[in-house]
C-alpha positions as CSV (number, residue, x, y, z in Angstrom):
1,M,26.3,52.6,99.8
2,I,29.2,51.0,101.6
3,T,30.7,47.8,100.3
4,A,31.6,44.8,102.4
5,N,35.3,45.5,101.9
6,Q,34.9,49.1,103.0
7,E,33.0,47.9,106.1
8,L,35.7,45.4,107.0
9,L,38.4,48.1,106.7
10,Q,36.3,50.5,108.7
11,L,35.9,47.8,111.4
12,A,39.7,47.5,111.5
13,Q,40.0,51.2,112.0
14,L,37.5,51.1,114.9
15,L,39.4,48.2,116.4
16,E,42.6,50.3,116.4
17,L,40.7,53.2,117.9
18,E,39.4,51.0,120.7
19,R,42.9,49.6,121.3
20,N,44.4,53.1,121.6
21,E,41.6,54.2,124.0
22,E,42.2,51.1,126.2
23,I,46.0,51.8,126.2
24,K,45.3,55.4,127.2
25,Q,42.9,54.4,130.0
26,S,45.3,51.8,131.3
27,S,48.2,54.3,131.3
28,N,46.0,56.9,133.1
29,L,45.1,54.4,135.8
30,I,48.7,53.7,136.7
31,Q,49.8,57.4,136.4
32,N,46.9,59.2,137.9
33,I,45.5,57.0,140.6
34,P,47.4,56.8,143.9
35,L,49.1,53.5,144.7
36,A,46.9,52.8,147.8
37,K,43.7,53.1,145.7
38,R,45.2,50.8,142.9
39,V,45.9,48.2,145.6
40,E,42.3,48.6,146.9
41,M,41.0,48.2,143.3
42,G,43.1,45.0,142.9
43,V,45.2,46.2,140.0
44,S,48.4,46.6,142.1
45,W,50.1,44.8,144.9
46,Y,52.2,46.8,147.3
47,P,54.4,46.1,149.2
48,V,55.8,42.9,147.8
49,R,59.0,40.9,148.2
50,I,60.9,38.5,146.0
51,S,60.7,35.1,147.7
52,N,62.4,33.1,145.0
53,E,64.1,33.4,141.6
54,E,65.0,30.8,139.0
55,I,65.7,30.2,135.4
56,G,62.8,28.5,133.7
57,L,62.3,27.0,130.2
58,G,63.7,29.0,127.3
59,E,65.9,30.9,129.7
60,Q,63.0,32.8,131.1
61,Y,63.7,34.4,134.4
62,I,61.0,33.3,136.9
63,I,60.5,35.6,139.9
64,E,58.2,34.5,142.7
65,I,56.6,37.6,144.2
66,E,54.8,37.6,147.5
67,Q,52.5,40.1,149.1
68,T,53.8,41.1,152.5
69,R,50.5,42.1,154.0
70,P,49.3,39.7,156.7
71,I,46.0,39.4,154.9
72,A,46.1,39.3,151.2
73,L,43.7,41.7,149.4
74,P,41.6,40.6,146.5
75,H,43.2,41.2,143.1
76,K,42.5,41.0,139.4
77,F,45.7,39.2,138.4
78,Q,45.4,36.1,136.2
79,Q,47.7,33.7,134.4
80,G,48.9,35.1,131.1
81,Q,48.5,38.8,132.0
82,T,51.3,41.4,131.7
83,L,52.5,43.0,134.9
84,A,55.2,45.5,135.8
85,L,57.4,45.0,138.8
86,F,58.3,48.5,140.0
87,G,60.5,49.9,142.7
88,L,60.2,53.0,144.9
89,D,63.1,55.2,145.9
90,T,63.7,56.3,149.5
91,N,61.3,59.3,148.9
92,G,58.5,57.0,147.8
93,K,58.9,58.0,144.1
94,P,58.8,55.3,141.5
95,H,62.0,54.4,139.6
96,K,61.6,55.0,135.9
97,Q,62.6,51.5,134.9
98,T,60.2,48.7,135.5
99,L,60.5,45.0,134.9
100,R,57.7,43.7,132.7
101,G,56.7,40.0,132.6
102,I,53.9,37.6,132.2
103,V,52.1,35.9,135.1
104,Q,52.8,32.2,135.0
105,K,50.8,31.3,138.1
106,V,49.0,33.2,140.8
107,N,47.2,32.6,144.0
108,E,45.9,34.9,146.8
109,Q,49.3,35.7,148.3
110,R,51.9,34.9,145.5
111,L,52.5,35.2,141.8
112,W,55.2,33.9,139.5
113,L,56.3,36.4,136.9
114,S,58.2,35.2,133.8
115,V,60.6,37.8,132.5
116,R,62.8,37.6,129.4
117,L,66.3,38.9,130.2
118,M,68.8,39.4,127.4
119,N,72.0,39.1,129.4
120,D,71.6,36.8,132.4
121,N,70.8,39.0,135.3
122,T,72.5,42.1,133.9
123,D,69.2,43.4,132.6
124,L,67.7,43.7,136.1
125,P,67.0,47.2,137.2
126,E,69.5,48.8,139.5
127,W,66.9,49.1,142.2
128,Y,65.9,45.4,142.0
129,N,67.7,44.2,145.2
130,D,67.2,47.3,147.3
131,A,63.9,49.1,146.7
132,K,60.5,48.8,148.1
133,M,58.7,47.0,145.4
134,G,55.2,46.5,144.0
135,V,53.5,45.2,140.9
136,D,51.0,46.8,138.5
137,L,48.6,45.2,136.1
138,L,49.4,46.4,132.5
139,F,47.3,46.7,129.4
140,D,47.0,43.3,127.7
141,E,46.9,43.4,123.9
142,T,46.3,39.7,123.4
143,T,42.6,40.1,122.6
144,F,43.3,42.9,120.2
145,K,46.0,40.9,118.4
146,E,43.7,37.9,118.0
147,M,40.9,40.1,116.6
148,E,43.3,41.8,114.2
149,I,44.6,38.4,113.0
150,A,41.0,37.2,112.4
151,L,40.1,40.5,110.7
152,R,43.2,40.4,108.5
153,T,42.4,36.9,107.4
154,V,38.9,37.9,106.3
155,I,40.1,41.0,104.6
156,E,42.7,39.0,102.6
157,A,40.1,36.4,101.7
158,T,37.9,39.1,100.1
159,G,40.5,39.8,97.5
160,L,41.9,43.1,98.6
161,P,45.6,43.6,97.9
162,N,47.6,41.4,100.3
163,C,47.6,43.4,103.5
164,A,50.0,41.0,105.2
165,K,53.0,42.8,103.7
166,F,51.6,46.1,105.1
167,Y,50.6,44.7,108.4
168,P,53.5,42.9,110.2
169,E,52.5,41.4,113.5
170,N,54.5,43.9,115.5
171,N,53.3,47.1,113.8
172,P,49.6,47.8,113.7
173,L,50.2,51.4,112.7
174,I,51.3,50.2,109.2
175,F,48.0,48.4,108.9
176,Q,46.2,51.5,109.9
177,Q,47.9,53.5,107.1
178,Y,47.0,50.7,104.7
179,I,43.3,50.9,105.8
180,I,43.2,54.7,105.2
181,R,44.5,54.3,101.7
182,Y,41.9,51.7,100.7
183,I,38.7,53.2,102.2
C-alpha cells in the first residue's frame, strides 16, 4: 500500500514528466512546423516591425512590435506570456540568437514586449536593426512553477525532510533527484 507521502512525491514526479513533455512539444512546434503554418495557427507573427522602443520600470526594455500584414490574423498571444523575437537572414534562415521577453500588452495588431537587458542596448542581437523579424510563442512555465510551489508546501507540511533546501526555485531537477531518493 502506498503512503500519502509517497503519493505526493509520485505526484511531483508526474508533474515534472508533464512539464518536460510540454517543453518538448513546444520546442517541436517551433522547430518542425513551417513559419507560415505557425502564423496560421496563431502562435507566431511574421513579418513584424519595431514601431517603438523605450525604457520602462525597473530598466526593462519595452519593444512595441507591430504586424505588417494589412489585415491582422488571429493569434494566441496574451499578457504575461513569453515570446521570442527572432530575425531571419537574407536567405530566410533564422538567426541563432533570439530576444526573449514577456508580453506586457497585446491587441489585434500590436504587442508590447518587455525584455531585460543587462548592458543598456548592448545585449540586443546583431540582427536587431536589419533583419526581417517575427515573434514566436514560447513555453510558459508559470503554471508548473505554481503547482510545484503548492506541492512543495504540502510535502513540507507532511513532515518529510525539508525539501526546500533540495529544491531551489530555479532548479527543479534537484527536486526530482530528491523525490527519487525518498520514494
